[in-house]
OpenMM code with the backbone's topology and positions (N, CA, C; nanometers):
from openmm import Vec3, app, unit

residues = "MET ILE ALA ILE THR PHE LEU VAL GLU GLY ALA ASP MET VAL ASP ALA LEU LYS LYS ASN GLU PRO MET ILE ARG ASN ASN LEU LEU MET LEU ILE SER ALA GLN ASN ALA GLU GLU LEU LYS THR ARG GLU GLY LYS ASP LYS LEU ARG ALA GLY ILE GLN GLU SER VAL SER ALA THR LEU THR LYS MET ALA GLY LYS SER ARG LEU LYS ASP ILE TYR PHE THR SER PHE VAL MET GLN".split()
positions = [
    Vec3(1.4595, 0.0618, -1.0480),
    Vec3(1.3457, 0.0312, -1.0232),
    Vec3(1.4175, 0.0670, -0.8635),
    Vec3(1.2671, 0.0702, -0.8157),
    Vec3(1.2186, 0.0647, -0.6596),
    Vec3(1.1278, -0.0039, -0.6295),
    Vec3(1.1161, -0.0991, -0.5262),
    Vec3(1.0127, -0.1033, -0.4870),
    Vec3(1.0247, -0.0723, -0.2860),
    Vec3(0.9033, -0.0327, -0.2869),
    Vec3(0.8661, 0.0499, -0.0994),
    Vec3(0.7613, 0.0037, -0.0396),
    Vec3(0.7689, -0.0429, 0.0152),
    Vec3(0.6576, -0.0719, 0.1594),
    Vec3(0.6720, -0.0090, 0.3164),
    Vec3(0.5519, 0.0393, 0.3004),
    Vec3(0.4875, 0.1558, 0.3983),
    Vec3(0.4470, 0.0849, 0.5339),
    Vec3(0.5221, 0.1444, 0.6433),
    Vec3(0.3886, 0.0739, 0.7684),
    Vec3(0.3501, 0.2007, 0.8278),
    Vec3(0.2416, 0.1517, 0.8240),
    Vec3(0.1394, 0.2895, 0.9032),
    Vec3(0.1067, 0.1993, 0.9955),
    Vec3(0.0171, 0.3048, 1.0939),
    Vec3(-0.0527, 0.3042, 1.1796),
    Vec3(-0.2138, 0.3503, 1.1371),
    Vec3(-0.2828, 0.2429, 1.1517),
    Vec3(-0.3996, 0.2388, 1.1286),
    Vec3(-0.4775, 0.2243, 0.9893),
    Vec3(-0.5881, 0.1199, 0.9772),
    Vec3(-0.6631, 0.1730, 0.8898),
    Vec3(-0.7066, 0.2688, 0.7937),
    Vec3(-0.7135, 0.4033, 0.8521),
    Vec3(-0.7560, 0.5721, 0.7669),
    Vec3(-0.5896, 0.5452, 0.7504),
    Vec3(-0.4799, 0.5137, 0.7576),
    Vec3(-0.3616, 0.6056, 0.7552),
    Vec3(-0.3781, 0.5121, 0.5895),
    Vec3(-0.4016, 0.3672, 0.5576),
    Vec3(-0.4068, 0.2717, 0.4635),
    Vec3(-0.4979, 0.3818, 0.3404),
    Vec3(-0.5720, 0.3856, 0.3644),
    Vec3(-0.6987, 0.4391, 0.3002),
    Vec3(-0.6120, 0.5608, 0.2211),
    Vec3(-0.5697, 0.6762, 0.3545),
    Vec3(-0.5315, 0.7856, 0.2767),
    Vec3(-0.3754, 0.7524, 0.2166),
    Vec3(-0.3568, 0.6457, 0.2317),
    Vec3(-0.1855, 0.6838, 0.0805),
    Vec3(-0.2371, 0.6100, -0.0191),
    Vec3(-0.3592, 0.4782, -0.0207),
    Vec3(-0.3748, 0.4336, -0.1405),
    Vec3(-0.5161, 0.5791, -0.2172),
    Vec3(-0.5814, 0.7017, -0.1417),
    Vec3(-0.6580, 0.7633, -0.2481),
    Vec3(-0.5646, 0.8500, -0.3045),
    Vec3(-0.4339, 0.9096, -0.2091),
    Vec3(-0.3369, 1.0127, -0.2537),
    Vec3(-0.2468, 0.9512, -0.3088),
    Vec3(-0.2453, 0.7656, -0.3532),
    Vec3(-0.0896, 0.7701, -0.4103),
    Vec3(-0.0507, 0.8654, -0.5472),
    Vec3(-0.1319, 0.8836, -0.6520),
    Vec3(-0.0655, 0.9857, -0.7660),
    Vec3(-0.0044, 1.0627, -0.6933),
    Vec3(-0.0070, 1.1343, -0.6599),
    Vec3(0.0101, 1.2579, -0.5762),
    Vec3(0.1969, 1.2545, -0.5490),
    Vec3(0.1831, 1.0819, -0.4404),
    Vec3(0.2826, 1.1054, -0.3436),
    Vec3(0.3648, 0.9781, -0.4829),
    Vec3(0.3202, 0.8971, -0.5297),
    Vec3(0.3890, 0.8594, -0.6195),
    Vec3(0.4844, 0.9646, -0.7185),
    Vec3(0.4071, 1.0728, -0.7559),
    Vec3(0.4784, 1.2279, -0.8440),
    Vec3(0.5669, 1.2441, -0.7751),
    Vec3(0.4980, 1.2461, -0.6728),
    Vec3(0.6931, 1.2837, -0.5490),
    Vec3(0.8056, 1.2340, -0.5152),
    Vec3(0.7541, 1.1156, -0.5337),
    Vec3(0.8549, 1.0351, -0.4889),
    Vec3(0.9206, 0.9951, -0.6696),
    Vec3(0.8715, 0.9834, -0.7644),
    Vec3(0.9824, 1.0134, -0.8633),
    Vec3(1.0672, 1.0656, -0.9016),
    Vec3(0.9781, 1.2529, -0.8299),
    Vec3(1.0878, 1.3671, -0.8238),
    Vec3(1.1810, 1.3821, -0.7615),
    Vec3(1.1858, 1.2829, -0.6243),
    Vec3(1.2543, 1.3292, -0.5592),
    Vec3(1.4003, 1.1780, -0.5939),
    Vec3(1.3450, 1.0502, -0.6633),
    Vec3(1.4690, 0.9569, -0.6482),
    Vec3(1.5241, 1.0157, -0.8231),
    Vec3(1.4440, 1.0583, -0.9491),
    Vec3(1.4999, 1.1117, -1.0453),
    Vec3(1.5940, 1.1713, -1.0031),
    Vec3(1.6038, 1.2599, -0.9234),
    Vec3(1.7034, 1.3505, -0.8624),
    Vec3(1.8185, 1.3566, -0.8129),
    Vec3(1.8461, 1.1980, -0.7704),
    Vec3(1.9144, 1.1602, -0.6880),
    Vec3(2.0634, 1.0853, -0.7324),
    Vec3(2.1460, 1.1219, -0.6902),
    Vec3(2.2992, 1.0800, -0.7960),
    Vec3(2.3384, 0.9213, -0.7481),
    Vec3(2.3524, 0.8690, -0.8549),
    Vec3(2.3506, 0.7288, -0.9258),
    Vec3(2.4772, 0.6933, -0.7969),
    Vec3(2.5692, 0.7096, -0.8326),
    Vec3(2.6877, 0.6926, -0.6784),
    Vec3(2.6428, 0.6766, -0.5894),
    Vec3(2.6211, 0.7697, -0.5406),
    Vec3(2.5362, 0.7686, -0.3995),
    Vec3(2.4570, 0.6541, -0.3148),
    Vec3(2.3594, 0.6563, -0.4132),
    Vec3(2.2579, 0.5283, -0.4028),
    Vec3(2.3347, 0.4067, -0.3964),
    Vec3(2.4208, 0.3646, -0.4583),
    Vec3(2.5384, 0.2595, -0.4542),
    Vec3(2.5494, 0.2543, -0.2906),
    Vec3(2.6051, 0.3570, -0.2145),
    Vec3(2.6619, 0.2846, 0.0031),
    Vec3(2.5063, 0.3276, 0.0373),
    Vec3(2.5386, 0.2456, 0.1260),
    Vec3(2.4579, 0.2162, 0.2906),
    Vec3(2.3887, 0.3882, 0.2915),
    Vec3(2.4954, 0.4324, 0.2967),
    Vec3(2.4690, 0.6253, 0.3623),
    Vec3(2.4067, 0.6642, 0.2349),
    Vec3(2.4009, 0.6481, 0.1258),
    Vec3(2.3014, 0.7100, 0.0099),
    Vec3(2.1578, 0.6982, 0.0017),
    Vec3(2.1752, 0.5523, 0.0579),
    Vec3(2.0183, 0.4410, 0.0352),
    Vec3(1.9816, 0.4676, 0.1754),
    Vec3(2.0216, 0.4783, 0.2674),
    Vec3(1.9730, 0.5512, 0.4016),
    Vec3(1.8963, 0.6990, 0.3978),
    Vec3(1.9359, 0.7751, 0.3235),
    Vec3(1.9443, 0.9386, 0.2530),
    Vec3(1.8014, 0.9062, 0.2268),
    Vec3(1.8259, 0.8490, 0.1605),
    Vec3(1.7008, 0.8474, 0.0238),
    Vec3(1.5391, 0.7908, 0.0836),
    Vec3(1.5824, 0.6848, 0.1704),
    Vec3(1.5181, 0.6377, 0.2641),
    Vec3(1.4242, 0.7574, 0.3463),
    Vec3(1.5322, 0.8222, 0.4491),
    Vec3(1.4564, 0.9441, 0.5196),
    Vec3(1.4408, 1.0414, 0.4121),
    Vec3(1.4843, 1.0610, 0.2794),
    Vec3(1.4076, 1.1696, 0.2607),
    Vec3(1.2409, 1.1323, 0.1577),
    Vec3(1.2206, 0.9827, 0.1851),
    Vec3(1.1056, 0.9358, 0.0967),
    Vec3(1.0156, 0.9914, 0.2276),
    Vec3(1.0904, 0.9234, 0.3276),
    Vec3(0.9902, 0.9440, 0.4683),
    Vec3(0.8996, 1.0127, 0.5006),
    Vec3(1.0073, 1.1027, 0.4805),
    Vec3(0.9470, 1.2913, 0.4905),
    Vec3(0.8846, 1.3126, 0.3677),
    Vec3(0.9080, 1.3102, 0.2883),
    Vec3(0.7910, 1.3748, 0.1677),
    Vec3(0.6395, 1.2541, 0.1280),
    Vec3(0.6090, 1.1316, 0.2150),
    Vec3(0.4963, 1.1059, 0.2349),
    Vec3(0.4437, 1.1267, 0.3114),
    Vec3(0.5185, 1.1539, 0.4562),
    Vec3(0.4390, 1.2257, 0.5763),
    Vec3(0.3913, 1.3349, 0.5743),
    Vec3(0.5111, 1.4348, 0.5104),
    Vec3(0.4232, 1.5810, 0.4428),
    Vec3(0.2862, 1.5143, 0.3507),
    Vec3(0.3139, 1.4912, 0.2614),
    Vec3(0.1927, 1.4389, 0.1990),
    Vec3(0.0919, 1.4146, 0.2670),
    Vec3(0.1430, 1.2973, 0.3316),
    Vec3(0.0342, 1.2582, 0.4419),
    Vec3(-0.0579, 1.3406, 0.5235),
    Vec3(0.0008, 1.4574, 0.6095),
    Vec3(-0.0561, 1.5876, 0.6935),
    Vec3(-0.0803, 1.6485, 0.5900),
    Vec3(-0.0730, 1.6839, 0.4298),
    Vec3(-0.1542, 1.7755, 0.3791),
    Vec3(-0.2681, 1.7363, 0.3206),
    Vec3(-0.2785, 1.6281, 0.2671),
    Vec3(-0.3879, 1.5597, 0.1992),
    Vec3(-0.5031, 1.5047, 0.3165),
    Vec3(-0.4352, 1.4262, 0.4421),
    Vec3(-0.5327, 1.3688, 0.5249),
    Vec3(-0.5535, 1.4431, 0.6919),
    Vec3(-0.4496, 1.5847, 0.7375),
    Vec3(-0.4137, 1.5605, 0.8745),
    Vec3(-0.3633, 1.5868, 0.9187),
    Vec3(-0.3046, 1.3684, 0.8758),
    Vec3(-0.1990, 1.3315, 1.0205),
    Vec3(-0.1923, 1.2996, 0.9356),
    Vec3(-0.0293, 1.1958, 0.9948),
    Vec3(0.0781, 1.1150, 0.8979),
    Vec3(0.1257, 1.0306, 1.0716),
    Vec3(0.0482, 0.8471, 1.0067),
    Vec3(0.1115, 0.7936, 1.1366),
    Vec3(0.1998, 0.6727, 1.0295),
    Vec3(0.2641, 0.7343, 0.9486),
    Vec3(0.3603, 0.6793, 0.8949),
    Vec3(0.4899, 0.6112, 1.0263),
    Vec3(0.4946, 0.5191, 1.0081),
    Vec3(0.6011, 0.4684, 1.0928),
    Vec3(0.7045, 0.4454, 1.0278),
    Vec3(0.7254, 0.3674, 0.9541),
    Vec3(0.8959, 0.3466, 0.8207),
    Vec3(0.8692, 0.2916, 0.7408),
    Vec3(0.9300, 0.3218, 0.6269),
    Vec3(0.9267, 0.2767, 0.4977),
    Vec3(1.0446, 0.1514, 0.4606),
    Vec3(1.0278, 0.0524, 0.3877),
    Vec3(1.0739, -0.0753, 0.3788),
    Vec3(1.1070, -0.1181, 0.1903),
    Vec3(1.2268, -0.0284, 0.1741),
    Vec3(1.2582, -0.1053, 0.0087),
    Vec3(1.2466, -0.2072, -0.0006),
    Vec3(1.1888, -0.2859, -0.0485),
    Vec3(1.1506, -0.4041, -0.0938),
    Vec3(1.2404, -0.4756, -0.2210),
    Vec3(1.2619, -0.3715, -0.3042),
    Vec3(1.3394, -0.3992, -0.4035),
    Vec3(1.4282, -0.3119, -0.4720),
    Vec3(1.5414, -0.3085, -0.4991),
    Vec3(1.6353, -0.1884, -0.5039),
    Vec3(1.7508, -0.2324, -0.6712),
    Vec3(1.6997, -0.1599, -0.7825),
    Vec3(1.7995, -0.2211, -0.8618),
    Vec3(1.8275, -0.1197, -0.8848),
    Vec3(1.9435, -0.0615, -0.9397),
    Vec3(2.0301, -0.0082, -1.0398),
    Vec3(2.0740, -0.0598, -1.1443),
    Vec3(2.0827, 0.0322, -1.2975),
    Vec3(2.1690, -0.0185, -1.4367),
    Vec3(2.2755, 0.0694, -1.4579),
] * unit.nanometer
topology = app.Topology()
chain = topology.addChain("A")
for resn in residues:
    res = topology.addResidue(resn, chain)
    for name in ("N", "CA", "C"):
        topology.addAtom(name, app.Element.getBySymbol(name[0]), res)
């Protein structure tokens, strides 16, 4: 289970995240499910996933909203079984 918080610039980007949430969730589920569990146990693996998430969400916002002002993402929960 992973919980993520996004840092964006501007209320319009908050609205764009909400409006495109189903597509963003789908893309993130596909990205996360393709990860190697052993790699995610390391700091480097988590950093790589974080970069992939940021790239995926930025691409979706650019495609759907015409721009992306996603500044950062933060894991607020990261539980593996």
